[in-house]
mmCIF file of the C-alpha atoms, coordinates in Angstrom:
data_MODEL
# 
_entry.id   MODEL 
# 
loop_
_atom_site.group_PDB 
_atom_site.id 
_atom_site.type_symbol 
_atom_site.label_atom_id 
_atom_site.label_alt_id 
_atom_site.label_comp_id 
_atom_site.label_asym_id 
_atom_site.label_entity_id 
_atom_site.label_seq_id 
_atom_site.pdbx_PDB_ins_code 
_atom_site.Cartn_x 
_atom_site.Cartn_y 
_atom_site.Cartn_z 
_atom_site.occupancy 
_atom_site.B_iso_or_equiv 
_atom_site.pdbx_formal_charge 
_atom_site.auth_seq_id 
_atom_site.auth_comp_id 
_atom_site.auth_asym_id 
_atom_site.auth_atom_id 
_atom_site.pdbx_PDB_model_num 
ATOM 1  C CA . GLN A 1 1  ? 49.454  9.637   28.155  1.00 0.00 ? 1  GLN A CA 1 
ATOM 2  C CA . ASP A 1 2  ? 47.511  11.193  25.856  1.00 0.00 ? 2  ASP A CA 1 
ATOM 3  C CA . ASP A 1 3  ? 45.612  7.525   24.793  1.00 0.00 ? 3  ASP A CA 1 
ATOM 4  C CA . GLU A 1 4  ? 43.948  7.314   28.719  1.00 0.00 ? 4  GLU A CA 1 
ATOM 5  C CA . ASN A 1 5  ? 42.552  10.598  28.211  1.00 0.00 ? 5  ASN A CA 1 
ATOM 6  C CA . ILE A 1 6  ? 40.881  9.704   24.805  1.00 0.00 ? 6  ILE A CA 1 
ATOM 7  C CA . ASN A 1 7  ? 38.554  7.150   26.744  1.00 0.00 ? 7  ASN A CA 1 
ATOM 8  C CA . ASP A 1 8  ? 37.625  10.083  29.196  1.00 0.00 ? 8  ASP A CA 1 
ATOM 9  C CA . GLU A 1 9  ? 36.489  12.176  26.544  1.00 0.00 ? 9  GLU A CA 1 
ATOM 10 C CA . ILE A 1 10 ? 33.727  9.265   24.813  1.00 0.00 ? 10 ILE A CA 1 
ATOM 11 C CA . GLU A 1 11 ? 30.061  10.033  25.526  1.00 0.00 ? 11 GLU A CA 1 
ATOM 12 C CA . ILE A 1 12 ? 28.595  6.850   25.147  1.00 0.00 ? 12 ILE A CA 1 
ATOM 13 C CA . ILE A 1 13 ? 24.384  7.939   23.450  1.00 0.00 ? 13 ILE A CA 1 
ATOM 14 C CA . ASP A 1 14 ? 21.958  5.490   24.159  1.00 0.00 ? 14 ASP A CA 1 
ATOM 15 C CA . VAL A 1 15 ? 20.172  5.198   21.464  1.00 0.00 ? 15 VAL A CA 1 
ATOM 16 C CA . SER A 1 16 ? 18.467  2.277   21.826  1.00 0.00 ? 16 SER A CA 1 
ATOM 17 C CA . ASP A 1 17 ? 15.017  3.538   22.615  1.00 0.00 ? 17 ASP A CA 1 
ATOM 18 C CA . TYR A 1 18 ? 15.246  5.675   19.064  1.00 0.00 ? 18 TYR A CA 1 
ATOM 19 C CA . LYS A 1 19 ? 12.865  4.673   16.338  1.00 0.00 ? 19 LYS A CA 1 
ATOM 20 C CA . PRO A 1 20 ? 13.116  6.950   12.870  1.00 0.00 ? 20 PRO A CA 1 
ATOM 21 C CA . ARG A 1 21 ? 9.845   7.907   12.011  1.00 0.00 ? 21 ARG A CA 1 
ATOM 22 C CA . LYS A 1 22 ? 7.967   5.961   9.202   1.00 0.00 ? 22 LYS A CA 1 
ATOM 23 C CA . ILE A 1 23 ? 6.140   7.444   6.166   1.00 0.00 ? 23 ILE A CA 1 
ATOM 24 C CA . PRO A 1 24 ? 3.962   5.261   5.835   1.00 0.00 ? 24 PRO A CA 1 
ATOM 25 C CA . PRO A 1 25 ? 3.159   3.446   1.551   1.00 0.00 ? 25 PRO A CA 1 
ATOM 26 C CA . PRO A 1 26 ? 0.505   5.024   0.256   1.00 0.00 ? 26 PRO A CA 1 
ATOM 27 C CA . THR A 1 27 ? -2.462  2.833   -0.121  1.00 0.00 ? 27 THR A CA 1 
ATOM 28 C CA . TRP A 1 28 ? -3.722  1.460   -3.289  1.00 0.00 ? 28 TRP A CA 1 
ATOM 29 C CA . GLN A 1 29 ? -6.825  3.873   -2.944  1.00 0.00 ? 29 GLN A CA 1 
ATOM 30 C CA . GLU A 1 30 ? -4.502  6.514   -2.691  1.00 0.00 ? 30 GLU A CA 1 
ATOM 31 C CA . CYS A 1 31 ? -2.669  5.257   -5.819  1.00 0.00 ? 31 CYS A CA 1 
ATOM 32 C CA . ILE A 1 32 ? -5.946  5.290   -8.014  1.00 0.00 ? 32 ILE A CA 1 
ATOM 33 C CA . LYS A 1 33 ? -7.026  9.315   -6.291  1.00 0.00 ? 33 LYS A CA 1 
ATOM 34 C CA . LYS A 1 34 ? -4.012  10.205  -7.553  1.00 0.00 ? 34 LYS A CA 1 
ATOM 35 C CA . ILE A 1 35 ? -3.289  8.946   -10.924 1.00 0.00 ? 35 ILE A CA 1 
ATOM 36 C CA . ARG A 1 36 ? -7.491  8.616   -11.947 1.00 0.00 ? 36 ARG A CA 1 
ATOM 37 C CA . GLU A 1 37 ? -8.496  11.873  -10.127 1.00 0.00 ? 37 GLU A CA 1 
ATOM 38 C CA . VAL A 1 38 ? -11.305 9.299   -8.986  1.00 0.00 ? 38 VAL A CA 1 
ATOM 39 C CA . ASP A 1 39 ? -12.278 7.148   -5.387  1.00 0.00 ? 39 ASP A CA 1 
ATOM 40 C CA . PRO A 1 40 ? -12.597 3.628   -6.370  1.00 0.00 ? 40 PRO A CA 1 
ATOM 41 C CA . GLN A 1 41 ? -14.056 3.705   -2.325  1.00 0.00 ? 41 GLN A CA 1 
ATOM 42 C CA . GLU A 1 42 ? -16.859 6.056   -3.631  1.00 0.00 ? 42 GLU A CA 1 
ATOM 43 C CA . CYS A 1 43 ? -20.114 4.878   -5.491  1.00 0.00 ? 43 CYS A CA 1 
ATOM 44 C CA . PRO A 1 44 ? -20.539 6.658   -8.100  1.00 0.00 ? 44 PRO A CA 1 
ATOM 45 C CA . TYR A 1 45 ? -23.907 7.395   -7.731  1.00 0.00 ? 45 TYR A CA 1 
ATOM 46 C CA . CYS A 1 46 ? -24.742 7.985   -4.071  1.00 0.00 ? 46 CYS A CA 1 
ATOM 47 C CA . LYS A 1 47 ? -22.024 8.931   -3.370  1.00 0.00 ? 47 LYS A CA 1 
ATOM 48 C CA . ALA A 1 48 ? -21.778 7.277   -0.546  1.00 0.00 ? 48 ALA A CA 1 
ATOM 49 C CA . GLU A 1 49 ? -18.262 5.150   1.218   1.00 0.00 ? 49 GLU A CA 1 
ATOM 50 C CA . MET A 1 50 ? -17.672 1.698   -0.221  1.00 0.00 ? 50 MET A CA 1 
ATOM 51 C CA . LYS A 1 51 ? -16.095 -1.189  1.600   1.00 0.00 ? 51 LYS A CA 1 
ATOM 52 C CA . SER A 1 52 ? -13.682 -3.821  0.326   1.00 0.00 ? 52 SER A CA 1 
ATOM 53 C CA . ILE A 1 53 ? -15.256 -7.216  1.376   1.00 0.00 ? 53 ILE A CA 1 
ATOM 54 C CA . SER A 1 54 ? -12.695 -9.473  -0.494  1.00 0.00 ? 54 SER A CA 1 
ATOM 55 C CA . PHE A 1 55 ? -9.726  -9.247  -2.986  1.00 0.00 ? 55 PHE A CA 1 
ATOM 56 C CA . THR A 1 56 ? -8.338  -12.071 -5.383  1.00 0.00 ? 56 THR A CA 1 
ATOM 57 C CA . ASN A 1 57 ? -5.710  -12.681 -7.759  1.00 0.00 ? 57 ASN A CA 1 
ATOM 58 C CA . GLU A 1 58 ? -6.815  -15.405 -8.916  1.00 0.00 ? 58 GLU A CA 1 
ATOM 59 C CA . ARG A 1 59 ? -7.564  -16.060 -12.830 1.00 0.00 ? 59 ARG A CA 1 
ATOM 60 C CA . PRO A 1 60 ? -10.249 -18.330 -12.397 1.00 0.00 ? 60 PRO A CA 1 
ATOM 61 C CA . VAL A 1 61 ? -11.869 -16.599 -9.843  1.00 0.00 ? 61 VAL A CA 1 
ATOM 62 C CA . ILE A 1 62 ? -11.726 -13.411 -11.889 1.00 0.00 ? 62 ILE A CA 1 
ATOM 63 C CA . GLU A 1 63 ? -12.974 -14.991 -14.699 1.00 0.00 ? 63 GLU A CA 1 
ATOM 64 C CA . LYS A 1 64 ? -16.306 -16.360 -12.973 1.00 0.00 ? 64 LYS A CA 1 
ATOM 65 C CA . ILE A 1 65 ? -17.151 -12.806 -11.834 1.00 0.00 ? 65 ILE A CA 1 
ATOM 66 C CA . LEU A 1 66 ? -16.325 -11.291 -15.125 1.00 0.00 ? 66 LEU A CA 1 
ATOM 67 C CA . GLU A 1 67 ? -18.431 -14.331 -17.024 1.00 0.00 ? 67 GLU A CA 1 
ATOM 68 C CA . HIS A 1 68 ? -21.386 -13.774 -14.904 1.00 0.00 ? 68 HIS A CA 1 
ATOM 69 C CA . LEU A 1 69 ? -21.754 -10.182 -15.431 1.00 0.00 ? 69 LEU A CA 1 
ATOM 70 C CA . LYS A 1 70 ? -21.174 -10.112 -18.793 1.00 0.00 ? 70 LYS A CA 1 
ATOM 71 C CA . LEU A 1 71 ? -17.972 -8.390  -19.043 1.00 0.00 ? 71 LEU A CA 1 
ATOM 72 C CA . TRP A 1 72 ? -15.387 -11.800 -19.976 1.00 0.00 ? 72 TRP A CA 1 
ATOM 73 C CA . GLU A 1 73 ? -13.931 -11.695 -23.539 1.00 0.00 ? 73 GLU A CA 1 
ATOM 74 C CA . GLU A 1 74 ? -11.689 -14.490 -23.846 1.00 0.00 ? 74 GLU A CA 1 
ATOM 75 C CA . PRO A 1 75 ? -8.167  -13.577 -24.753 1.00 0.00 ? 75 PRO A CA 1 
ATOM 76 C CA . GLN A 1 76 ? -6.969  -13.127 -28.449 1.00 0.00 ? 76 GLN A CA 1 
ATOM 77 C CA . ARG A 1 77 ? -4.330  -15.599 -29.417 1.00 0.00 ? 77 ARG A CA 1 
ATOM 78 C CA . GLN A 1 78 ? -1.572  -14.277 -31.586 1.00 0.00 ? 78 GLN A CA 1 
# 
């Protein structure tokens, strides 16, 4: 008899529309600002906001850019 009444006491709550609030991860710019205390997107000369036009992590491309800027040094072999 008690088992039959238990189902009457259960309230079903629809949570299908519930969207928990997500904290967005910090951007690379925010991380650098916090660690280095400088805005990497701010021009050091005129303080205007700079725009990123591309990103690369390909070694040959990075090496070519740095060689052009005369900033490339061949890694020391140990």
